[in-house]
N, C-alpha and C positions, 0 to 999 in steps of 0.2 A: 503493500499500499503506500510506502514511502520508499525514497530513493537511499541507496547505499553510500555511506560516506565514512569519511574516518572518525567520525563524532559516534558511531554506533555504540560502543562498548559503555560508554558513560550511562545510557538508560538503563543497564542491567546492575549497575553499582550504587547502590543506595549510599546516602550521605551521613545518615543517622544511624546508630547503633539500633537494632531492634526495630527497624523500619524498612525491611529487605523482603518481604514475603511476597511472592508471586502468584499469580492466579490462571490455572491451565483450564482448559475447557472441561467442565463438569456435565454429566449427564444428568437433565433435570434439574439443574440447580443454577448454574450461571450462564450467561450468553456465551453461545458455541460460536467461536471466531476462526474463520478459515485464514488461512496465510499467519501473517506475522502480527498480527493484533490480540493474540491470546496470552502474550508473555507474561504482563504483570499488572495487578491491581494496586495501584499507588495508595498508600494510607496517610491520611494527614490528621493533624492535631485540630481541635476545636478552633473556631475564629475567634478573633480578638474582639475586645469592647469596642461598639461602634462609635464612629468619629461625632456622630449627632448624638448628643446626652440627652437621652430622653428622661432623665430622673426630674423627680418634681421639682428641685430648685433650678432647673434649666429651661423652665419655662416662663411665658409671661402671663399677665393676666387673662390671655384668651386662650391659653391652653397650647399655645404654637411653640415650636421646637428651634431653637438657634442654636447653630454650630459655634465653636470657639476654639481657638489654638490652633498650633500647629498641628498637633495629631489628630484634632477633630476637623480637620478640612478647612481651615482659615481662608477667606476669600470667597465664600458662600455664605448665605442666610437661606436657612429653609423654614418655610411656614406653611402649617398645615392648615387647610379648608376642608370642609366634609364635602364640597361639591368636586373640586377640581385635584384632589391629591396633594402632592408636593412639588413644591416649585422653587427653583434656585437661580437667585439673581446674583451676577458678580459684584463685588465690592471690595475693592483694593487689591493687592499685589502679594497676598499671603501665599505660602507654599501649601500644596494638598499633600495628601496621604503620607507616606513615610518620610518626606523631606528629601526625594531626590533631587540633585541638582543637574546643571548642565543639560545634556540631552534628555535625560530623564524628564526634567522640570517641562522643558519645551512640550514633550511628547503629553504630559499631565494638561498642559494648557489647552492643547490641541483638544482633549477629552472634554473640557469643560464646554465647548461648544456642540457636544454630541458624542457618537461613537466613533472612535479613531477607526481611519482608513488604512487599511494594510495595501501597499500597493508594488512593493518591489521584494525580489528573493531575500529571504531572511527575515522580512518583517514579522510573518507568522510564528517562527519559532522563538524570536526574541520577545514577542508579546506575550505568549503563554507561560513564558518561563521567568518574566520580571516581577511575577508578585503572587497573591494568593489565589484569588479566584478572577476568572475571566470567562466570557460568553463570546464567541464569533458567529457570524452569520455569513454565509457563503451565496452569493447570487450572481446573476448574469442581468446586464441593462438590457431594456427593452420588455422587461417583465409586466405583468398584470397591474392595474389599478391596485388592486389588492395587495400586492407587493410593494407599491410605493406607499400606501397608506401604513403598512406595517414598518417600513424604515422610518417614516416619521415618527411613530410610536417608539421605536427602539432608539432613535437619538434622543428623544425626551428622556427614556429610561436611563440611558446613559449617564445623563446629567445627574439624574437622582440618586443613582447608584455610587456616585462617587465618594458621598459621605459615608458609605459602608465599605469603600475601599474594593469594590466589585466593579471591574472594567468590561466595557463593551467594545467591541469591534467588527468590522465588517470588510469582507474581501469581494472583490468584483472579479470573478472568475476570468471574464474576458483579457482581463489586464494582468492578473496575478494568479495563473491556476495553480492552485496549493494541492500537491498530489495526495490522494486518499479522500479528499473533501470535494473537489469541484467536480465530480462524476456527475453524468446526466441524472443518476438516480437520487443525489443528494442535492444539487446545486438549487437553490432557492426553496427548499423544501423543510430545511431543518437547521436549527442553530445548536451549537456544540458547547457545553460548559466545561471548564478546565481547572482542576486545581493542582496548584503546585506543578505546572507543566504537563500534566496527564490529563485526558480526557476523561470525565466522570460521568457525563450525562448528556443525552439527546434530547432535544426539545422539537418535536414537531411544531411546525408553524401553526397549526390550528389549537395549539396549547396555548401560545403566547398573543393573544388576540388584541391585547391592548396593554397600555403602560402597567395597569394593575397586575396583568398575567405575568408580563415581562418582570417586572421587579420582585414578586411574588416567587417566580422560580429560581431568579438569580439568588435571593436570600435564602431559599431553601437549599439550593445547591451548597451556599457559603456555611450553613448549619445542619448538613445532612447527616452528622453524627451527633448533634446534640438536641434536636427536636425529634423525637422518634415519631413515626407514624403507627399509631396502634390500631389494630383492624378488629380486636374483640373486647368485650369486657373484662375477661380474664388476663389478657395483657395489661390492661389498665390497673387490674386489682394486684397483679403482680408488682407494677411499678410503685402502686402506692405502699406495698408491704415493704419495698426497699426504701421508700422515704421516710417511714415513720422514724421519729425523732431527728429527722436530718434536714428535709426539704418540704416544702410546699408546691402542688402542683398547679400551673395554669394549665386547663385542659380546653381543648376547643373542638367542637363538632363543625366541619366544613363539608356541606354535600359537595361543593365543588370547588376544585383548586384553582387557581389562578384569578380569582375574583378580589374585588376590592376589600371584601372582608378578611379573605386569607393573606393579602399583603398587609393589612392594618395589624394583623395577629404576628406576622412574621417581623415586621418592623419595631414592634414592642418586644417579641421574645430576643430579637438582636441586642437591644438595649439592656433588658432586665435578664440575660440568660446567667450573669453572675450571682443573682439574688432568688431566681426560681427556677424549677424544672418544669419545662414547657413541652407539651405533648399535643398531638392531633389525631383526630380521626376522621375518615369520610365516610364510615360506616354507622347505621343506626345502631348496629350491634356493639359498638364500641360507647354506646352512650348508657347502655342498660344499666341500670340502679341509679341513675341520675335523675330519672323522672324529666326527660325533655317533654315541654309543653307543646301544643298543636301550634303554636306561632312559632317554635323554634323550627318544626318542620316546614312550615309555611315560607319562613325566611331563609331557609337553608343553612343558619348557621346560629352556634350559640357557644357559650364559654361559661366555665364554672372554674372555682378555685377549691382544691381539694386539699384541705388543711390538714397535714401529717405531720409537720415540724414539731409541735409540741405534743406529740402521740408517743406513748411506749409501743414497743413491739406488738404489744397483746393489744392494745386500745385500736378501735376502728377509726378512720380519718372522717372527718366531717366536711360536707360538700355545702358551698355557699354558691350562688347563681349569680352571674353578670346579668344585669337587666338593661343596660343603655345600649347607645346604638356604637357598633363595631366602627368606631374611629380613632383616630390615634389620641388625640387631644382627652377623650371622655376614658380611653383606656389607661392612659397613663395617669389621671385622675384617680381612676378606680385603684390602680397598683399604689399610687402613692397613699391612698386612704388606708390600704391594707397595714401600712406602717404604724398608724395611729392606733389608740385603744379601742378595745372590742366594744365596750361600752363605758359610759360616765354618769357618775351621781352627780344630779345637780345640787351644788351647795351655793347659796348667794353670800356675796360678802355683807358684812353689818352695814345697814344703811342703803344698800343698793337693790334696785329692780333689775338690774341687767342679767340676764342669763349668759354666762360666758363659757364655751365647750372647746374641746381640742379640735371640733370639725367645722369651727366657725368660716376657715378660709376655702371650704370644699362646698360642692353644690350638691350634695346629699341630703336628702329629707330628713326630718327628725321623726323618729319612733319613741313616742315618750310613753312609758308604763308608769302610772299614777297610782299611787297606793297609800293607804292608811297603816296605823301600827297593826290592825288586825289581819290585814293582807300582805304585809311586808315579806314576811318569811317566803310565802309562795312565789310573790314576785322576785326574789333574790334568789330562789332557786332556779327559776325558769329563765330569768335574762342571761346568763352566760350562754346557754346553749342557744337561745334566739340572736344573741349577740353575734356569735360564732358564724351563724349561718347568714346574717345580714351584714357580716364585715366587708367593707368596701363598697357597700351598695347603699347602705343606711346607717345614719348615726342612732344609736340606740341609747337612749337616755332613762335614768330614773327619776322620780319627782315624788318627794314625801309631801302629802297634802295638808298634813298636822305642822310639819316644819316651815315651810315655805309659805310667801304672804299670797293671800286672795287677789293682790293687784297683779302680781307676775303672772298669774294664770290669765287674767284679764288681757294684760299685754300681750299675751299669746293667742289670744283669741278663744278663751275657755273660761267657763263660768262652773264655781264649785256646785250651784244648785242643778248642774246637768251631769254630774260626774257621779258615779256608782262604784266605788273601789272594790277590785282591782279595773283598772280601766286604761284602756291603749287609744292615743292621737297621734295622727299623722299630721306633720306641719311640714311646708317646703321650707328650705334654709334662709337664714334672715335676710339676705339681699334678694332674695325672689319673694318674699312673702308679701300679701297684699293686706293691707287692714280689714278690707271688706270680706275676705275671702273666709268661706266657711270651712272650719276644722272638723274633718272626719273624727269622730269617737266613737270607741265601742266599750260600752259598760258591762262589768261584772261577767267578764269571759270567760270559759272553760276552755275553748279551741278557737283561737283567733286567727289561725292560718290562712283559712280561705278568705275571710274577710282581709287580712292583711295582704296576701296576695293581690286579691283584686286592687287593693287600692294603689299598691306599687306598681301594677300593671298601668293603671291609669296614669300614674304620674310620669314613668319613665320610659314604657316602650315606645319605641320611635318607628316611623313607617319606614318600608325597606328602601333603600336606595334605588331610583330607576336606572336602566341601560344608560341614559343620557347623562345622569350625575356619575356613572361610573367611567364615563368615556369610552362606552363600548364601540369597538370597530369590527364589524363582521369580516371575516375571510372565508365565508363559506364557498365562493367563487373559486376558491384554490382546488377544491377537492381533493384534499391531501389524505393519504394514508399513514396511520400511526403504525411503527413498526418500532415497539418498544421491547426491552430487553426485560428479563425476568428479575424481580424483586423478592427477596426472601422473606417469610414471615419467620416472627419469632419462634425458636425452637422451645418448646413446651418442656420443662424440668425433666417430666415423668419420661418423654422420650429419650432422654441421654440416659441410657442404662448403664454405661459401662463407664463414663467420666465425671467421677464424683467433683463436687465443688468444694474447695477450700475455704472455710469460714473463719478468715481472721488471721493474725501473724501466728498465733501458736499451731494451727494446722499447716499453716505455710511452712514453718520450721520442721514440721514432724515430717511432711512428704519428703523434705531434704534432707533428713537426719540418715546417717549410716546405718544400711541394712544388710544383713547377711543373704537374705532372699532376693534384694531388689538389686538389679543391675543397671537400671536407668530410671530416672523419673523425667517425665515430660511435663511442661506446664504450658497451658494455654491461657495467655492474658485476654480477655474479650470486654466487649460490652454487649449487654442482652438484646439490644434492638439494633445493632450494627449487622447488616445483612453478612459481611465477609466474615465477621466471626461466627455466626450461626452456620455458615457454610462449612468453616473449618471444624466447629464441634461435631457436626455431624458427620465428618469424615473421621474424625478422631473415634467417635463412637463405632463406625461401622468395622474400623479395622482392629479393634480388640480382640474380638474372637480369632482372627487370623493371627495375630501376635500368638496368642497363647497355643493355637495349633501347630506353629513353626517353633514352640520351645522356648517363646522371649519371655524373660521376666521383669519387662518394663512394667513402670505403674504410670497412668496417663490421669491428670487432673486438670481442672478448669478453675480461674480466679475472675470472678467478677469485677472489673475496676470500678462500676458504679458504687457497688457494696463496699469494697476494701481499697478505697483510693490510696492511701497510705501504704499498703502493702505494695500496690504497683509503681507509686513514685520511688519507694525506695528501691526497686528493681529498673529503675530506669525506664519504664514504659511510658511513650509518651505518644503512641498511635496503637490501633487496634487492627487485627488481632496481632499478636505476637507469640509463637510458639519457640519455646526455650527447652533445649535437650542438656539433661545435666547427667551424663553417664558417671559410673561408679569410679571414683579415683582418677576424673579427669577434668579439665576446664569445662565449663557450660558453652553450649553452641546455641545461636541465634539460628532457627531453621530460615533459609532464604530461599527454599525450592518452590514448585507449584502447590497450590493447595488442591491436592488431589490425594485420594487415599493410596494409591499405588505409590506415590512419589513419598509421602511420609512414611509409609510403611516401611519402603526401604531405607530411608534415611535412620529410622529408629533402629531398624536391623544392624545397619553400618556401625552405628554409636556404639552400641553393646559390644560388651568383650574388649578384650585387648588389642592394640593395635601398635606395630604390625602382626599380622598373624603369623605365628611360629610354624614354619614346615620342617619336618623331623626328618624325612627321607625322600629318596628320589621317586618312591612309588606315589607319595603323598603328593608331590611337586607335580608328577604328571596328570595325576586326578584333579588336582587345583587347576591346572591349565587348560582342563577339558571341561571346568565349571562344575565339578561333581556337587550335587545339592548336597551331599552328606557331609561336606567340610564346612559348609556355613549357611545358614538360613536364607540369607539374602540371595543364594544362589539357586533356591528352590521356587523364586517368584516368577512369574510368566514373563518378564522382562529382566533377567539379572544383570548385574553390572559387570562390566568388564573385570580382570583380575590383573593386578600389577605385581610381581614377585621379583624382590631384591635377591640377586645371586652373588655371594661373597663368601671370601675364604675365611674371615674372622668378623667377630661382632664390630669391632672398630673399623672397617672398612664399611660396614653398612651402616655407620652413624647417620648420615646424609638422609638415606632413604628412612630410616626409624624417624628422623624429626618429619621429614615430609609427611610420613603417615599420619603423624599427630595434625599437621595443617590440613587435611585432606579427610579427617576423621567426618562420617556423616555422609560422604559423597563417593568415596571411592573406597575399592576393597585392595588393600595392600598387604602383601606378605613378604616375609624373609626367609630365605634357605641359607644357612651358613654350611658351606661345605666345599674344600677346597676342589674336590674332583668334579662336583657339579659346575663349580665357576670355570675350570678348564675346558669341559666338554661344552657348555652352553655359551660361555662367554668369549671363549678363544683368547683370553687374557687373564692375568692374576688381579686385575683392577675390578674386575666384576661387571655386573651389569644388571639390568631391569628388564625382564620378559614381561611384556604384556601381552595377554590373551583374551581375543575378543572373537570367539568362533561364528558369531553372526555377520561378522564383517567380511563380504564377498572378495574384497579385494586386498585387505591384509589382516586375515585372521590372528597371525602371531606378529611382534615386532619387538626387536631387541635395542635397548637404548644404552649407550656408552658414555655420553656425555653429561656433564654437571652432577656428577654422582655425589660430590661432596658439598654441593648447595643446595640446602633442603629447599628454598623458595624457589630455587631454579628448577629443580628436579618435579617440585609440585606443579611448576607451571606448565613443563612439559608432561607432565602425566595427565593433565586437565584436557590436553587435545590429543593425547597418543591413545586414550582409553576410549574415544570416540570413532566411529566408523571413519575411515581416511576419505570416504568420496559418500557424502550422505546430503539429504534434501537439506536445502537451506531453510529452516525455521528458527523461530526466536531463540528457543534453549539450545539449539546447537551453535548459533551465532555467539550467544552470551559466553558459551563455554570455549569456542575458540578464541576468544578475544579479551577474557576477562585476565584481570591480574596482571595486566601488561602483555602477557603473550610474548612478543617477539622482544620485549624489552630484556627478556631473561638470556637472550643470545647475542652477545656483544658483536659478532661477525655479520648481523642482519639489520643494519638501520632502519630498514623499511619492512612493513609488513603487507604481503599479497595476500589476497584471497581470489582464486582462480574461480569462476563459475561457469559451467556448461548450461546454456539455454536450450531445451528439447520442445521441438513443435509439439502441439497438442496430440496430434495423430500418433506420435510414436510413444507415447507415455503410457501404454498401456501395462498393466501389471499381471505377471501370471499369477495363477492362484498359489496365495501363501508367500509371495515374494515381496520382498521391502523395497526393492528398485525395480524398474522398468528394465524390459530387456532391450538394449539399444548398443549397437556396436560403437558408435561414438561414446557412450557411457563406459563402456569396457574399455576403450581405448584409453580415455582421460583418467579412469580409474587405476590403470597399470602405472600411469604416470605418478599420479597420486602416491602409491604404495612405496613408489622408488624415491620420490623427491619430497613428500610433505615433511614439514617441521614447522617450528613455531613460527618463523617468518614467511612460510608458505603453506596455505590450506587450500582445500578443494570443497566445492559444494556442487549440486545442480538443483536446477528449477524447472518445471513443465510449465509452458506457456498456457496450459490451461488454469494456472494458477493467478488469480490478480495481481498477486505482488510481482511475479515475474514479467507480466504485460506492463505494470507500471514502471520496473527498472527498466524494461527494455526500451521503452520509449524515452527515458532519460537518456540511455546509452544511444539512442539512435539506432536499433537493430532491426533487422528482418524478423518478424515472429513467425515467419514459416519456416525458416533455416534454424539448422544446429549451428549455434553460435559460442563461441569459448572467448572469454574475457578476462584480464588480470586487473584487479581493483588494488591501488596502492592506496591502504587505508591511511595512511600517514599524509603521502602526498595529495589525496584526493584527485588521483587521476586514474583512466581507464584506457586500458590498451587492448584493442581488438585483433583475436587471430587471425590473419589476413586471408588464409587457404580455407577451400572448403573442405579438404579431406582431413581428418584428424588423427594422423598418424604418429604413434609414440616416437617414432624416429625423428621426426619435424618437430614436436612439440617440446622435446626436452630442450634442444638448441634454443628455441623459440623463448622458452621461459628462462634461460640462462641470459639471453639478451635483454629481456625486459627487466630482470633484475638488478644486472649492471648498469642500466640506462643507456643502453645502446642503440635502443629504438625508441622514436618518437611518439609519445602516447597518443591516443586518439582524441580524447576529451579532457578536460578538468571539470570535476563536480562543484556546485557552489558550496559555500562554506557556510552552513547551516548543520544543524542536527538532523541526524534520521532518529526518528522514536516513534516506533510503533506503538498506537496506543489503543487501550482496551476501550471497546464501546462502552458508552456510559450507562450506569443504571438509571433507570427512568422512574423516579418515584410515582409519576402517574398512573404507572401500571398498576398501583393498588386500587385503581377506580375499576370496578368490572363493570359489565355491559350492564346499563339500565335496567333492564327486564329481569336478570338474575337478582341484580341488588333489591330492585322494588320488591320481588317476592320474599326476599330474605328480610327486609324491613317489615313488611306487613305481619310476617310470623311473629316478629319480635314484638309488634304493637299489640299483636292478639294476646300475646303471653303478658304484656303489662296490664292490659286491661282485665284479663282474668284475675293477675295479682291484686289489682286495685279494687276489684269487685269482692274479692276475698276478705281484704283488708276493711273494707267498709263493713261487712257482717261480722267483723269481729270488735268493731269500735268498742263496743261494752266492756270489752275485756283489757283495752288497752289503758294504760297510765297517762293521763292526759297531758303531763308534764313531758313526755316523749315524743307525744304526736308532730311537734316541729320538726322532727326530720323528714317529714314530707314536704317542707318548704322548698 
């Protein structure tokens, strides 16, 4: 999908410890990616606090939000209105974002006018790698009117997203054809989201229908690991259990993603993510137990606060409902009100008639519970529960009729002659109160909740925003098809039968404590809502029976970093998931292979036991070189690893290979055989050698290495490529193995590293039954040359023209896709030299390669100086939305269940304690 040049290997080398895990194609689990797009799922840390500070003290009297300071995006003023969303106006010359100077600041100034336009070779790679979150839209000029309308919305969104350090760009494919993204099947149809330089999500254009949808989608990309999408009430209950004693949850139901309300929720979440746990659901099933109203169903959105921070693990969380409009200023006021006392007892200063409360600067209505001495105990028992249910929505006050003056009640519009304690009154906040207004009053109540609900709805439920108010721009004329990738649901605890959870530091220490029966401990550090974490856990759970069958004594555990953040912090975990392997008596290893059961199983088996494997006789050596399953459990796997055996006269001569085995632990099977006789017969010298056995390699089933035997790093590098098939299909894992850890740098005699690629026409690339390579005379000829000439500075691969990657590369190189073509790519100088002859005879190939390597031939072309980074097709969270018909049937079933439960509850009202009926509020 992308062209090959000298910066390929950087893609596979992660820059931070614990952040190197790659995702391979997984059956029914992740997107299956043909060619070079399935190599790695990059994982990133949660986003930083937003530059637009939405805390209460950052707002003016009208509830608007103003940015400030260098980190906050100085140079813009952001003001919120309910009708037109957020708008930026330049003011001054402050720097934005992370304070880049020079060229970076010039580019940021361009973005203040809208999305950045990428126009020349290298712009795309530079753009997606220079910050945290980026979105790029690829289009062609002359598109439909709908595309032009979309570009207008896209540019406006870019201005708004600057304050969140999310950057947007466009690529006009006629001017700048970015490989892999400007094909006919993609151009104009999809915008792509990138985090830390890697594609994470694909947004079909019909999900980005206006500014609100674009901003919401971008923010969800920025917070994909911190705002989980919950599909069921069980998942929500699990999150509540984990938050007890630790955090309150702001939970929202959004029937449709990409709406104004969805955007407002995410903007608020971005600002307050360090204070609350935010979560979202698009399913009615996720709201079961929260008693959503018919109004919630009608407007398509609602929000609750699940109060768990002050609860013990045994106490149930209490839920309060947000009743106002889903707009930024009101949401911010609501969250600010949650920091205020839950309720307040009115006490007047001596000689004063003024009622002063902590809620006077808010717009919350007052719920006044009036009592006398006889009803005081009843009210005081009721008010804590009621106040928590109304927290953030209404100001709950208690008023002693016998202690405070009659004049004060008159000032509030109440008369003692009309009050029968206990009573409840509802007043508008002081600055909205009208002297002539009638005060709703409920006397001598037993169950005030229905009355209270009606009064609050009358005061605070706002009309739904119209499509015009939301800035709706239809794009139906595009007739686009959504091609989403799978998004994984959370794995229920009961489905993880074999991977126990470590609950706390003591359990963690016990899992790593020395044990006579345990040979290895594998620890998976995860987040329970992260899709890749769940994929990893499912694979770990599936391989444990296989480990036992193969005689392994490894133990596998999981650590939920949401539950035990200090445990994860102490182990340097900054991204998720991370799999650490702790072999007995050796240093721990951070697994950086593919997330597939087979790869993890092989890594665990290779980590167990001592390394290098000691070979005690010539007969055992021959058995090992034939990959006999009886000698190592990894050799019993369907795809066994190659074997590298160091053959030496003395242990001292074998020191380099012994240390190299420790470097390659978990990825390669390395053995050693100490025998002067075997050294003489197999190596031809007293210095020793390394014998590499790979029976599945058609062109080089066995190889003997004599160089770098005393340099552990060098021999480890050589073994990384020597254990691979000498002539294999070019895919991400092969290329990574061929070029990682310096490759050619281990060989001082090869200043350049060449990769030779044979392109085969599609018609010639048919595979015989059970074969790993096609039967082709040209492939056999190049394979013979590879077996003779391959080394750290010269590697070989083949590609078939029926592979999209091959077609993409061949166009870059200017090749004829109908012919067999051989090229040599200098990965350091970024040059390509095409073999000039039609016949691929080994007798002519070797001299040609020698001339290429010494620079005697002029190269055919020079590649552009930009990164080749195969990208994983992103996970689209919109996949969580099922087809309307399916979801509607599911919702109807749940509503019927709720109606049935309500009917039963009504029948049992006489048995219920009136004090606790408030739980229905």
